[in-house]
TIDRENTOR-14122 format. One record per residue: residue in three letters; x, y, z of N, C-alpha, C in turn. Coordinates in steps of 0.2 Angstrom, whole numbers, plus 2048, in hexadecimal, padded with zeros to 3 digits. Layout:
BEGIN
AlaXYZXYZXYZ/...
//
This chain:
BEGIN
Met7B9DC45117B5DCB5147B3DCB519/Ser7B6DCF51C7B7DD25237B0DD0526/Lys7B1DCE52B7AADCE5307AADD2537/Ser7A5DD65387A5DDD53F79EDDA543/Leu79FDDB54679ADDA54D79ADE1552/Val792DE354F791DEB55478CDE8558/Ile78EDEC55D78ADED565786DF3565/Val77EDF156677ADF8569778DF756E/Glu772DFA572770DF957676ADF6576/Ser766DF957175FDF557075DDF156B/Pro759DEA56B759DE8564754DEE55F/Ala753DF356174EDF755B754DF8558/Lys759DFC55B75EE01559761DFC555/Ala762DF4557765DF1552762DEE54B/Lys75DDEC54B758DEC545759DF2542/Thr759DF9542759DFF53D761DFE53A/Ile766DFE53E76EDFD53D76EDF8538/Gly76CDF253A76DDED53876CDEF52F/Lys766DF052F765DF3528768DF6524/Tyr76CDFA527770DFF522777DFC521/Leu779DF7526780DF4527783DEF521/Gly77DDE852177EDE551C780DDE51D/Lys784DD951A781DD351C788DD1521/Asn78FDD4521795DD5524794DD5529/Phe78EDD952D78DDDB533789DD8536/Thr78BDD553D787DD2543784DD8548/Val780DDA54877DDDF54D77ADDD552/Lys77BDDE55A778DDC560779DDF563/Ala771DDD56A771DE456E774DE0574/Ser775DE6578778DE5580773DE6585/Leu76CDE8583767DE958776ADED58E/Gly76CDF358B76FDF958F775DF7592/His776DF959A77DDF859C77FDF159E/Val786DED59C785DE55A0789DE65A5/Lys78CDED5A678FDEC5B078DDF05B1/Asp78EDF15B878DDF65BE78FDF35C4/Leu78FDF95C9792DF85D178CDF35D4/Pro790DED5D778BDE85DC785DEC5DF/Lys77EDEA5DE77BDEB5E377BDEC5EA/Asn781DE55EC77EDE65F4785DE75F7/Asp78BDEA5F3790DEC5F678FDF35F1/Ile795DF85F8796DFD5F6799DFE5F0/Ala79FDFB5F17A4DF95E87A8DFF5E6/Val7A9E035EB7ADE0A5EA7B2E095ED/Asp7BAE095EC7BFE095F27C0E115F6/Val7BBE155F97BEE1A5FC7C5E1B5FD/Glu7CAE175FE7CFE186027D4E195FD/Arg7D2E135F67D6E145F07D2E1A5E8/Ser7D5E1F5EA7CFE225E67CBE205E2/Phe7C5E1D5E67BEE1D5E57BFE195DF/Arg7C3E135DF7C4E0E5DA7BDE0B5DB/Pro7B8E0A5D57B2E065D57B3DFE5D3/Thr7B1DFB5D47AFDF15D37AADF35CE/Tyr7ABDF25C87A4DF15C47A4DE95C4/Val79DDE55C279DDDE5C3797DDE5BB/Val797DD95B9794DD85B478CDD75B8/Ile786DDC5B377FDDA5B777CDD45B8/Glu779DD45BC775DCD5BE771DCD5B8/Gly771DC55B576CDC45AF770DC65A8/Lys776DC85A8779DCB5A277FDC65A0/Lys780DC35A5785DBC5A3787DB859D/Lys77EDB859D77CDB159677EDB8590/Leu77CDBD59077BDC2589783DC458A/Ile789DC458C78EDC658C792DBD58C/Asp790DBA58C791DB1588792DB3581/Glu78ADB457F787DB357878EDBB575/Leu78DDBF57778FDC457179ADC2571/Lys79BDBF5787A3DBC5777A4DBA570/Lys79EDB257379DDAE56C79CDB2565/Ala799DB856479ADBB55E7A0DBE55C/Ala7A0DC25607A9DC45607AFDBF55E/Lys7AEDBA55F7B4DB555D7B7DB4556/Asp7B1DB55517B3DB454B7B3DBB545/Val7B3DC05497B4DC55467BADC9547/Asp7BADD05407BFDD15407BFDD9544/Ala7B9DDC5457B9DE15497B3DE254C/Ile7B3DE45537AEDE65557ACDEE556/Tyr7A6DF15557A4DF755679EDF755B/Leu7A1DFC55E79DDFF566797E04565/Ala791E0256378EE07561788E09566/Ala789E0A56C784E0C570782E14570/Asp77EE1757377BE1D571782E22572/Pro780E29570786E2D571787E31576/Asp788E2E57B788E3258278BE2F587/Arg78CE3258D791E2F593790E27593/Glu787E26597785E1E596787E1A591/Gly788E1E58B787E1858578FE17585/Glu793E1D58679CE1C58879DE1758D/Ala798E1659179CE11596799E0B597/Ile794E0B592791E02590796E0258C/Cys79BE0458779FE025827A5E01586/Ala7A7E0358A7ADE0158F7ACDFC591/His7A4DFA5957A5DF45997A4DEE592/Leu7A2DEE58D7A2DEA5877AADE9585/Gln7AEDF05857B4DED5847B8DEA588/Glu7B8DEB58F7B9DE75957B8DE0592/Glu7B2DDF5907B0DD65907B1DD458B/Leu7B1DD85847B3DD357F7BCDD557D/Gln7BDDDA5807C6DD957D7C9DD357C/Pro7CADD55767CEDCD5737D4DCA575/Lys7D5DC55757DBDC15777E1DC3575/Arg7E6DC55797EDDC95757EFDC356F/Gly7F0DC856A7F4DC45627EFDC655E/Ser7E9DC65627E3DC655A7E1DCC559/Ala7DEDC85527DDDD154C7D9DD554F/Thr7D4DD25537CFDD85517CEDDC555/Thr7CBDE15527CDDE95567C6DE9559/Ile7C5DF055D7BEDF15617BDDF955F/Arg7B9DFC55D7BAE0255B7B3E0555E/Arg7B0E0B55F7ABE0D5637A8E1255D/Val7A2E1255A79EE15556799E19559/Thr799E1F554792E2255678FE27553/Phe789E28554783E2C54F77EE2F553/Asn77BE33550779E3855376FE36550/Glu770E3554A76BE3454876DE2C545/Ile766E28545767E20541765E21539/Thr768E24536766E2552D76DE2252B/Pro76BE20525772E1B522776E1E522/Ser776E2651F77EE2951E780E2B526/Ala77DE2C52B780E2D531784E25532/Val780E21533784E1A533789E1B530/Lys788E1B52978FE17524794E1E528/Arg793E25529797E2952A79AE27531/Ala798E24536799E2353D79FE1A53B/Phe79BE175377A1E105377A7E14532/Asp7A8E1852F7ADE1B52B7B2E1F52F/His7AEE205357B4E2453B7B5E22542/Pro7B5E1B5437B7E1854B7BAE1C54E/Arg7B9E1B5547BEE1E5597C1E1955F/Pro7C2E1B5637C6E165687BFE1856D/Val7BEE155737B8E185797BBE1D57C/Asp7B7E2357D7B9E2A5807B9E26587/Val7BFE2858A7C2E265917BEE2D597/Asn7BEE325927BBE395977B3E38597/Leu7B1E355927A8E355947A9E2F59A/Val7ABE295987ABE2359D7ACE265A5/Asp7B3E2A5A67B2E2D5AB7B0E2F5AF/Ala7ACE355A97A5E395AC79FE345AE/Gln79DE315AA799E2C5AD79BE285B4/Gln7A0E255B37A2E205BB7A1E285C0/Ala7A5E2C5BE7A5E325C579FE335C5/Arg79AE335C2793E345C478FE2D5C9/Arg790E275C578FE235C8791E215D0/Ile799E235D179AE215D7798E265DC/Leu79AE2D5DA794E335DD78FE2E5E1/Asp789E2C5DC784E2B5DC783E265E3/Arg788E1F5E1788E1B5E478AE1C5ED/Leu78EE215ED793E235F578CE265F8/Val788E295F3781E2F5F777CE295FB/Gly77BE275F5775E215F6778E1B5FC/Tyr77EE1A5FB77FE135FE783E17608/Lys784E1C608786E1F60E781E22611/Ile77CE2560C774E2A61076FE26611/Ser76EE2260E767E1D60E766E18615/Pro76CE1661776BE1461D769E19625/Leu76BE1E62376AE2362A762E24628/Leu75EE25621757E25620753E1F622/Trp758E18623755E13623753E1462A/Asp759E1663175AE16637754E19639/Lys754E1F634750E25639749E25635/Val749E23632741E2462D73EE1C62C/Arg73EE1962773DE11627744E0F622/Arg744E06623747E0261E746E04616/Gly74AE0261274AE0360B749E0A607/Leu74BE0D60B749E16608750E16603/Ser750E1A600757E1C5FE758E245FC/Ala75EE275FE760E2D5FA763E2F5F4/Gly760E325EF765E335EB768E3B5E9/Arg76EE395E6771E415E676DE465E4/Val76BE445DD768E485D9760E495DA/Gln75FE445DA755E425DD751E475E3/Thr757E455E7757E495EE754E515EE/Val75AE545E975BE5B5E7753E5E5E4/Ala750E585DF74AE5A5DC746E595E0/Leu746E535E5740E545EA740E5A5F0/Arg746E5C5EF746E635F4743E685F2/Leu743E6A5EB741E6F5E6739E6D5E8/Ile737E6A5E972FE695EA72DE6B5F0/Val732E665F4730E675FD731E6F5FC/Asp736E725FA737E795FE730E7C5F9/Arg72EE7D5F4729E7E5F0722E7E5F4/Glu721E785F771BE765FB71BE7B602/Asn722E7A605721E80609720E8760A/Glu722E88605722E90600719E91601/Ile716E8B5FF70EE8D5FC70DE8E603/Arg70DE8860770BE8A60E70BE90613/Arg713E93613715E99614711EA0613/Phe70EE9E60B70CEA4608706EA760A/Lys704EAE60A6FFEB260D6FAEB5609/Lys6F6EB46046F4EB76006F2EC0602/Glu6F2EC35FB6F1ECA5FD6EDECC5F8/Glu6E7ED05FB6E1ED25F86E4ED95F2/Tyr6E2ED95ED6E3EDF5E86DFEE15E3/Trp6DFEE55DF6D7EE85DB6D9EEB5D6/Ser6D7EEA5CF6D9EEB5C96D1EEF5C6/Ile6D3EF45C36CCEF85C06CEEF85B9/Glu6C7EF65B56CAEF75AE6C3EFD5AB/Val6C3F005A86BEF055A56BEF0359D/His6B7F0459C6B3F035966B2F09590/Leu6B7F0B58D6B4F135896B2F11581/Asn6ADF135806ACF145796AFF1A574/Ala6B2F1956E6B6F1D56C6B1F1F563/Lys6B4F225616B0F2755C6ADF20556/Lys6B3F1E5546B4F1854E6B2F10551/Ala6B3F125576B3F095586AFF0655F/Pro6AEF0255E6ABEFE5656AEF0056A/Val6AFEFB5706B2EFD5776B8EFD576/Leu6BDF035796C1F0157C6C2EFE583/Lys6C5EF95866C7EF858D6CDEF958F/Ala6CDEFE5946D4F015976D5F0059F/Ser6DBEFD59F6DCEFC5A76E0F025A9/Leu6DEF025AF6E4F095B36E9F095B6/Val6EEF0B5B46F5F085B76F9F0F5BA/Lys6F6F155B96FAF1A5BD6F5F1E5BF/Arg6F6F225C86F4F275C96F9F2B5CB/Gly6F8F325C66FFF385C7705F335C2/Asp70DF325C5711F315C3711F295C5/Lys70EF265CA70EF1F5CF70BF1A5CC/Asn70DF155CB708F105C9704F0C5CD/Ile6FEF0D5CB6F9F0B5D16F9F075D6/Glu6F9F065DB6F8EFF5DF6EEF005E3/Ile6EBEFB5E46E5EFC5E66E3EF75EA/Pro6E5EF75F06E6EF35F76E1EEF5F6/Asp6DAEF35F86D4EEE5FA6CDEF45F6/Gln6C8EF05F86C2EF25F86BEEFB5F8/Ala6C3EFC5FC6C3F035FF6C4F075FA/Ala6CCF065F96CFF0B5F26CEF0A5EC/Ser6CAF045EA6C9F025E36C1F075E3/Asp6BDF065E86B7F0C5E96B8F135E7/Ala6BCF155EC6BFF1C5EB6C1F1F5E4/Ile6C4F195E06C6F1A5DA6C2F1B5D5/Val6BEF155D76B8F145D26B2F1C5D1/Lys6B1F1E5DA6AEF245D86B2F295D4/Ala6B8F2B5D46BCF305D16BCF305CA/Leu6BCF275C76BCF285C06B4F275BD/Glu6AFF255C06A9F245BD6A8F2B5BB/Gly6A6F2B5B36A4F325AF6A9F385AD/Thr6AFF365B06B2F3C5AE6B5F3D5A8/Arg6BAF405A66BCF4559E6BFF3E59D/Tyr6BFF395966C5F355946C9F3658F/Thr6CEF3758E6D2F3B5876D8F34584/Val6D8F3457F6DEF2F57D6E5F3557D/Gly6EAF305816F0F365816F5F3357C/Ser6F5F2D57A6FAF2B5766F7F25572/Val6FAF2356B6F9F1E5696FEF1B564/Val702F16568709F13565709F0B562/Thr70BF0C55D70BF0855B711F05556/Lys714EFD55B71BEFC55871CEF5555/Glu720EF455071FEEE54D724EE9553/Lys71FEE3553723EDF558725ED7555/Arg72BED655872BECD55472EEC9559/Arg72AEC5556729EBF55D730EB8558/His736EB655A73AEB1557739EAC558/Ala739EA7552739EA055373EE9C558/Val73BE9755A73FE95560742E9055F/Pro749E8D56374DE8956174AE83560/Pro74DE7D55B74CE7755C74DE75563/Phe74BE7156574AE6B56B750E6956D/Ile752E69573756E67577751E6157B/Thr757E5D580753E5758374DE5B589/Ser74FE6058D74CE64590746E6758D/Thr747E6B588741E6E58573CE6A582/Leu73EE6558073AE5E57D734E5C583/Gln739E5A58A736E5858E72FE5E590/Gln732E6459172DE67593728E6858E/Glu727E6A589723E6C58471EE66583/Ser722E6058271DE5A58371BE5858B/Ala71BE5858F718E5C594712E5E593/Arg713E6659170DE6B59070AE6958B/Lys70BE69586707E6857F704E5F57F/Leu706E5A580705E55581703E51588/Lys704E5458C704E51592705E4A592/Phe70CE4A590711E44590716E44598/Ser718E4059B71BE405A0725E4059D/Val726E435A072FE4259F731E3C59C/Lys72EE375A1731E315A072DE2E598/Arg728E2E598723E2E592727E3158B/Thr729E3658D72CE39586732E35583/Met738E3658973DE3258873DE2B586/Ile737E26588738E21585734E2357C/Ile731E2557E72EE27575733E2856F/Ala737E2E57473DE30570742E2B56E/Gln742E28571747E23572746E1E56C/Arg73FE1D56D73DE1856573EE1A55D/Leu73EE2155F73CE25559744E25556/Tyr747E2455B74FE26559752E1F557/Glu74FE1B55A753E14558751E12553/Gly74AE13551748E1154A740E0E549/Val73DE12545735E0D545734E0B53D/Lys730E0553D72FE01537729E07533/Leu72EE0952C728E0C52672AE08522/Gly723E04522722E0051C729DFC519/Lys726DFD51272DDFB50D734DFF510/Glu734E0351173AE0851473FE02518/Gly73AE0151E73DDFB52473FDFF529/Ser742DFF52D742E03533747E0A532/Val746E0F536749E16534748E1953A/Gly74EE1C53B750E1F54374BE26540/Leu747E29545742E2E542746E36543/Ile749E3654974CE3C54E752E3854E/Thr756E4055175BE3F55175DE3E55A/Tyr762E3D55D764E3B563760E40569/Met75CE3D56B756E4057175BE41579/Arg763E42579764E4557F769E4A57C/Thr768E5057E76BE5457C76AE5B57E/Asp770E5F57E76CE67583772E6A57B/Ser772E6A576774E6D57276FE7056C/Thr771E7656A768E7856476CE7755D/Arg772E7755E778E75557771E71551/Val770E7254B76FE6D545773E6F53F/Ser776E6853D77BE67538778E6B532/Glu77BE6B52C77CE6E526777E6B523/Asp777E65522772E6151D76DE62520/Ala76AE60528763E6152A761E67528/Leu765E6F527763E74526762E7751E/Thr764E7351B765E7351475CE70513/Asp75CE69515755E6551574EE69518/Val750E6D51D74BE7052074AE7751D/Arg74DE7C51C74CE82517749E7F511/Gly74CE7850C749E77506740E76507/Leu740E7250E739E6F510734E77510/Ile736E7B516733E8251572FE8650E/Arg736E8750A734E88504730E874FF/Glu730E8050072BE7D4FB723E7D4FF/Arg724E7F50771DE7D50A719E8350B/Phe71DE8750F71BE8D51071EE9450C/Gly721E93509725E9850472AE9D507/Glu72EEA1502733EA3504731EAA508/Gln72CEAC50B72DEB150E72BEAF515/Tyr72CEA951772CEA451D734EA151E/Leu73AEA3518740E9F51A743EA651B/Pro747EA452174DEAB522750EAC51C/Glu755EB151A75CEB1517760EAB519/Thr761EAC51E768EA751F764EA4528/Pro767E9C527762E9952C764E9B534/Asn75EE9A53775DE9C53E764E98545/Phe768E9C54776CE9954A76BE9A552/Tyr76CE9555676AE9755D76FE96562/Lys76FE98567772E9856B772E93571/Thr779E90573778E8957777AE8C57E/Lys779E8958377AE8B588782E8B589/Lys785E8E58E78BE8E59178DE86592/Ala78BE8259778DE7C59878BE76593/Ala787E7958E784E7358A78BE6E586/Gln787E6858778DE6458378BE6357B/Asp78FE6757878FE6857178FE6356B/Ala790E5B56D791E5656B78DE55566/His786E57568781E5356477DE58560/Glu779E5655D774E5D55976FE5F560/Ala76AE6455D762E6255E75EE5D55E/Ile759E5C55F755E5655D750E58558/Arg751E5355574EE5654D749E50549/Pro746E51544748E4B54074EE4A53D/Ser74EE4453A756E42537752E4452F/Ser74AE4652E74AE49527746E4D527/Ala746E53526742E5752973CE58522/Met73EE5251B738E51518732E4C519/Arg734E4A51E732E4352172BE48526/Ala728E4B523721E4D52771CE4952B/Pro71BE4C531715E46535712E41531/Glu70EE4552B709E4252A70BE3D523/Leu711E3C521712E3551E714E32522/Val717E34529719E2C52B714E2A533/Ala70EE2F530708E2C537705E26536/Lys705E22530701E1C530705E17532/Tyr70CE18534712E13538713E13540/Leu70EE1A540713E1D54A70CE1A54D/Gly70CE19555708E1855A707E1E559/Glu701E2155D6FDE2755E703E2B563/Asp706E2856870BE2D56B711E30566/Glu712E29563719E2B55F717E31559/Leu710E32557710E3755570FE3B555/Lys70CE3D55B70CE4355F712E46560/Leu717E4256471FE43565722E4755D/Tyr721E4055A726E44554722E49550/Arg71CE4A551719E5154D71DE57552/Leu71DE5755771EE5C55C724E5E55B/Ile729E59559731E5B558732E5B550/Trp72DE5A54C72EE5C54672BE63545/Met726E64547725E6A54772AE7154A/Arg72AE6F550731E72554736E75550/Phe739E7054C73EE6F54973EE74542/Val737E7253E737E77538736E7F53C/Ala733E80542731E88542736E8A544/Ser73CE86545743E8954A746E8C544/Gln745E8B53C746E8E536744E92532/Met73FE9553873AE9953273CEA0534/Thr738EA4531737EAB533735EAF538/Ser736EB453D732EB654272CEB753F/Ala725EB6545720EBA54471FEC1546/Val71CEC454171BECC544715ECF546/Phe714ED454C70FED754D70EEDD54E/Asp70AEE154C709EE954E706EE7554/Gln70AEEA559708EED561707EF1562/Thr700EF45646FDEFA5656FCEFC56E/Thr700F0156E6FEF045766F7F0A578/Ile6F3F0B5796F0F0F5786EFF11581/Glu6F2F195826F2F1B5886EBF22589/Val6E7F225906E3F275916E4F2A595/Asn6E2F2F5956E1F3459C6DAF3659E/Ala6DAF355A56D4F355A86D5F385AF/Pro6D2F445AF6D4F445B56CFF435B9/Gly6D1F405C16CCF3E5C56C8F425C9/Lys6C0F415CA6BDF445CF6C1F475D4/Asp6C5F435D86C8F465DD6D0F475DC/Gly6D0F4C5D66D6F4F5D76DCF4C5D3/Ser6DAF455D36E2F425CF6E1F425CA/Asp6E8F3F5C56E8F3E5BE6E7F365BF/Tyr6E5F345B96E6F2C5BA6E6F2B5B1/Leu6ECF265B16EDF235AB6EAF1D5A9/Leu6E9F1A5A46E3F135A26E8F1159B/Arg6EAF0C59C6EDF095966EAF03594/Ala6EAF0158C6E9EFA5886EBEFB583/Thr6EDEF45836F2EEF57E6F0EEC579/Gly6F2EEB5746EFEE556F6F4EE5569/Ser6F2EE05686F8EE05606F3EDB55A/Val6F6EDE5546F3EDB54F6F8ED754B/Pro6F6ED05496FBECC5466FCECE53F/Lys703ED053C705ED0536706ECA532/Phe70CEC753470EEC153070FEBD535/Asp70DEB653570DEB053A712EAD538/Gly718EAE53371FEAB53771FEA4537/Phe723EA053C724E9D54071DE9A543/Leu71AE9F544713E9C54970EE99544/Ala70FE9853D70CE9553870CE8D53B/Val712E8953E713E84540714E81546/Tyr714E8654A718E85551715E8A557/Glu713E8A55D714E8F562714E8A568/Glu71CE8E56B71CE8B570716E8B578/Gly715E8657C712E86581714E8A585/Lys710E8C58A710E8F58F710E8C596/Asp714E8C59A713E8B5A270EE8E5A4/Gln70DE955A6709E9A5A9704E9D5A5/Lys6FFEA15A66FCEA65A4700EA95A0/Asp701EAD599705EB1598702EB9596/Thr703EBE59A6FEEC4599702EC7591/Glu707EC758F70AEC9588705EC3584/Asp704EBE585701EBA57F6F8EBF57F/Asp6F6EBE5856EDEC45856EFEC8580/Glu6F5ECC5816F5ED35806F4ED2577/Leu6F8ECC5736FAECD56D6F4ECB56B/Lys6EFEC856D6E8EC556C6E5ECB56D/Asn6E5ECE56E6E0ED55706E1ED956B/Arg6DCED95676DBEDF5616D8EE6564/Leu6DAEEE5636D7EF15676D4EF6560/Pro6CEEF85626CCEFE55E6D0F0455A/Gln6D0F065566D2F0C5546D1F13557/Val6D5F1655B6D3F1C55D6D9F2355B/Glu6D7F2755B6DEF2E55C6E0F2F561/Glu6E5F345626E9F365676E3F3D566/Gly6E5F3F56E6DFF4556E6D7F4556F/Glu6D6F3D56C6CEF3D56B6C9F3B573/Ser6C3F3E5726C0F3E5786BCF37579/Leu6BEF3257E6BAF2C57F6B5F2D584/Lys6AEF295826A9F2A5866A9F2658B/Phe6A7F275916A6F225976A1F1D596/Lys6A2F1659869BF1359669CF0E59D/Ser6A2F0A59F6A0F085A56A9F065A8/Ile6A7F065B06AEF055B36ADEFD5B8/His6B3EFA5B76B2EF25B96B8EF25C0/Pro6B6EF05C66BCEF15CC6BBEEA5C9/Glu6C1EE55CC6C1EDE5CD6C6EDE5D3/Gln6C5ED85D76C7ED65DD6CDED05DC/His6D3ED15DF6D8ECB5DD6DEECB5E2/Phe6DDEC35E36E4EC25E86E8EBE5E5/Thr6EFEC15EA6F7EBF5E76F5EB85E5/Glu6FAEB25E16F8EAB5E26FFEA95E5/Pro6FFEA55E8705EA15EA707E9C5E4/Pro712E9C5E5713E995DF711E925DE/Pro70FE915D770EE8B5D3711E845D7/Arg70DE7F5D8712E775D9714E785D0/Phe71AE735D171EE715CD719E6B5C8/Asn718E6A5C1716E665BE71CE635BA/Glu71DE5E5B8722E5B5B2726E625B0/Ala721E645AC725E695A6729E705AC/Thr726E715B2729E765B5730E745BA/Leu72FE6D5BC733E6B5BE73AE6A5BB/Val739E665B573FE675B1743E6E5AF/Lys73EE745AF741E785AD743E7B5B0/Glu742E7C5B8747E7B5C074CE775C0/Leu74CE745C0752E6F5BE756E725BB/Glu755E725B3758E745AF75CE7B5B0/Ala758E7F5B475BE865B475EE875BC/Asp75FE805BE761E805C6769E7D5C0/Gly76AE7B5BD76FE745BC770E705BE/Val769E6E5C176AE665C5767E615C1/Gly76CE5C5C176AE575BD76EE585B4/Arg76BE545B176EE565AB766E525A6/Pro762E5459F75FE5459F75CE4D59C/Ser760E4859B762E4159B760E3C5A0/Thr761E405A775FE3E5AD758E405AE/Tyr755E465AD74DE475B074BE425B0/Ala749E3F5AC745E3A5AA745E345B1/Ala74AE315B274BE2E5B874AE305BF/Ile74BE375BF74CE3B5C6747E3A5C8/Leu740E3E5C1738E3E5C5733E385C7/Ser739E335C3734E2C5C3737E2B5CA/Thr73FE2A5CC740E285D473BE2B5D8/Ile73AE335D9739E355DD730E335DE/Gln72EE335D9725E2F5DA724E275DB/Glu72BE245D872AE1C5DA72BE1D5E3/Arg730E205E5733E1E5EC72DE225EF/Glu728E245EF722E275F1724E2D5F5/Tyr728E2F5F372AE385F6727E3D5F2/Val723E3D5ED71EE415EA719E3C5E7/Thr712E3F5E670FE3E5E270BE435DF/Lys709E425D8705E465D26FFE465D4/Thr6FCE4D5D66F3E505D66F3E545D1/Gly6F0E525CB6EFE565C56F4E595C1/Gly6F9E545C36FFE555BE703E585C2/Lys702E5B5C7708E605CB708E5A5D1/Phe711E5C5D3715E595D8713E5A5DF/Leu712E575E2710E595E8713E545EF/Pro718E565F371BE515F8716E4D5FC/Thr719E465FD715E43601718E43608/Glu715E4160F717E42614720E3F616/Leu71FE3B614726E3761472BE3B60F/Gly72AE3E60A730E42606730E48609/Glu72CE4A60F72EE50612731E4E616/Ile733E49619736E4662073DE4561D/Val73FE41618744E40615745E47612/Thr744E4B610749E5160E74AE55615/Glu747E56619747E5A61F74DE56621/Leu74DE4F622753E4B625758E4E622/Leu759E4D61C75EE4B617763E53615/Val75DE5A616761E5F617762E6361A/Glu760E5F620761E62627769E5D628/Ser76AE5762776FE55629777E57621/Phe772E5561A778E58617776E5C612/Asp775E63615774E69611779E6960B/Asp77EE6760D784E6A606783E65600/Ile781E5E602781E5A5FE77CE5A5F9/Phe774E5B5FB76EE5C5F876DE645F7/Asp772E675F5770E6E5F5770E705ED/Val76CE735EB76DE755E5773E775E0/Arg775E7C5E477CE7F5E0781E795E0/Tyr782E755E4787E725E6786E695E0/Thr77EE695E177FE635DB780E675D3/Ala77DE6D5D277EE705CC787E715CB/Arg78AE725D0792E725CD794E6C5CB/Met791E655CF794E605D0792E5D5C7/Glu78CE5F5C478BE5F5BF790E605BA/Glu792E675BB798E6A5B679DE675B6/Glu79FE655BC7A5E625BD7A7E5B5BA/Leu7A0E595B97A0E535B47A1E545AE/Asp79FE595AC79FE5B5A57A6E5C5A3/Glu7A9E625A97B0E615A87B4E595A7/Ile7B2E565AA7B5E4E5AB7B5E4C5A2/Glu7AEE4C59F7ADE4C59B7B1E4E595/Glu7B2E565977B6E585927BDE58592/Gly7C0E565967C8E525987CBE5759C/Lys7C6E5C59F7CBE625A37CBE605AA/Leu7C7E5D5AB7C8E585B37CBE525B5/
//
């Protein structure tokens, strides 16, 4: 009977996979990367087409010896690290170290799976492949770039600021965004403006609250109290007539299933988890959780992805659940498909439960509190993504009022009535800022008819001031990095941790504030290397790494 050695990154993953493969497979963990550029040397030959020199990581020599020993008596070695650039690089380095002697019958193959379930693992082992050189090249190019930037630019900081500081290719750009935002806030001068709301009585209804929007055919602007007082005087006790009542049906479509960045944002908004914490917990759910007699089970698909694609099997699974749990009216005729961003790596699926039938309440007793919260969020978002749209009746009432100053004024009230909750029965997306549209959707209006006279009740002027742009929190910074194309979702956790650990930023009330050190470093680096730490340049760099991965560059 042939014997095989399987190498994954983590002991938890080894345990889950070992359970599925049976006794002819020995599963070992590499505990992450086994080789890297050495710490005390640049190790990149700039003269000879940037050739890197990799060494076995300090403390991993014993592990490699153990793996070599385990590889001696097997017919096949399967490298099963995570299905992304980092995983591919780990496999390439393991292959270098475990390369069988000439004439040996042992083969080395690469296997990847998007979820750790019996069927996915079996499928992967039925279709092994060689290590993908393009993926390895993309990882290596990123590693070399980061090394060159860090190694060549950090000494400048030691010289000008203090020893031990470091410049990072992507984290400096993230820091720059935070510092630029702080400077915007400092430069901001608040401006006063006023709003006016009139409360009116209708025949059949209690109070209608309408906001002043126009004078004549121009949108109204009320800069100060004097202007507000003049309008109040013109509108007090004048005639109010309903000009129009328009009701439109409004649909709110289901949200796509999670990709890495949206999971990080929602988890920050709804669960108050840092990006790092979200990724650590998601890794545990992916690698396998012990479910009583069932043993170790991978509960979610791979959590580093920017594709919203979902497999046929998963769609069948979740549509069955929606029909059974919610009824036909919640199930669209055909599955919902979502557009994936142009630059997305479509190799992976969206982040979803490995089985929609495994509802959160069924696994609750096996999960820690945080694991359950994150699993529930992923499960709810996935189920909602395949449900029908929510339907509202949105009504806009316009009210005409001739002012005592000879001007014609227009007031407006908007509100809506939910008709069908659709996907909102399961899930509502979090918001970064207060959303006026949401307030309108919650606002129910009294019944009035066109041409109806309304009775003046009271008038309410209110002073406001414009507000500076808000400081970034974890969710909004990830959103900004993603929108700018800086870094990749799999790197955001490391970026946000690094700038805090290096004391370039602090977090106050969940918001990022640059420290004095962070501002000095940013100013110096941006002044000296504006091109390297430019948002557009960094985004273009990411695109080129993607092109290397696709074999185009």
